[in-house]
C-alpha positions, -999 to +999 in steps of 0.1 A: +061-197+336+032-173+332-002-186+322+002-173+287+037-187+279+024-222+269-008-209+252+004-218+216+020-251+225-012-270+223-048-262+213-070-247+239-107-256+241-118-222+227-094-227+198-110-260+188-144-242+185-128-212+166-110-235+142-143-254+135-160-221+127-132-210+105-132-243+086-170-245+081-186-211+084-159-188+068-158-208+036-195-207+031-197-170+041-169-160+018-183-180-011-218-165-006-208-129-001-180-130-027-203-144-053-229-116-048-206-088-058-171-096-070-161-059-069-164-059-031-137-078-012-143-104+015-119-099+044-110-125+070-093-108+099-083-129+129-071-106+157-061-136+178-042-157+153-011-175+165+020-184+146+003-209+122+008-243+138+010-255+174+043-265+189+033-298+205+023-326+181-011-342+183-015-379+189-009-386+152+025-369+155+016-338+134+015-302+145-021-291+143-028-261+121-036-228+138-061-203+124-037-187+099-030-220+081-067-230+083-078-199+065-049-201+041-057-237+032-093-228+028-084-200+004-061-223-015-090-247-019-109-223-041-106-231-078-072-219-091-089-196-116-108-178-088-077-177-067-056-163-095-082-136-102-083-128-065-045-126-063-045-103-093-063-077-072-052-058-041-076-078-019-050-102-004-025-087+020-004-114+038+004-105+073+032-125+090+035-126+128+060-146+146+073-162+113+093-150+084+082-148+047+105-178+041+084-198+066+053-186+048+068-195+014+073-231+027+035-233+034+022-213+005+045-201-022+015-184-039+006-163-009+042-155-001+047-141-036+025-112-026+039-081-009+025-079+026+031-068+062+052-082+089+049-075+126+087-081+127+091-049+106+062-028+119+045-026+152+010-042+155-005-007+156+013+002+123+001-030+107-035-023+119-034+012+104-021-002+071-048-028+070-075-002+078-062+021+050-062-008+025-098-019+035-112+016+036-089+040+018-094+077+024-117+093-001-098+122-018 
């Protein structure tokens, strides 16, 4: 077993800190920045996100959420009116990695209803280019 094979089985110390930042800081940041100019999108990009939940259960018997589910649940916590308005724009692009859209649908039917990107269909480089084009489309 390489040192990376068991990485997503249980939370690593750095992940505990990262998840705390995602839960606390990202919500405040997105609310503050998003309320200043609703025409400008707030993007949350996690280049080191795992599959969504850890394989090994915690002492309570549940599988701890990884950063994709933490951010998703934070977004779902916004008022439904705001979330509906956000989803009516092109600001939300679901990216699935290591899971299927069916798996995403089980966690968030609302997010899964959006067209998105999958690393199972495109390479990571292709997904990154598509995200970059969506965030900063070429001026023509």
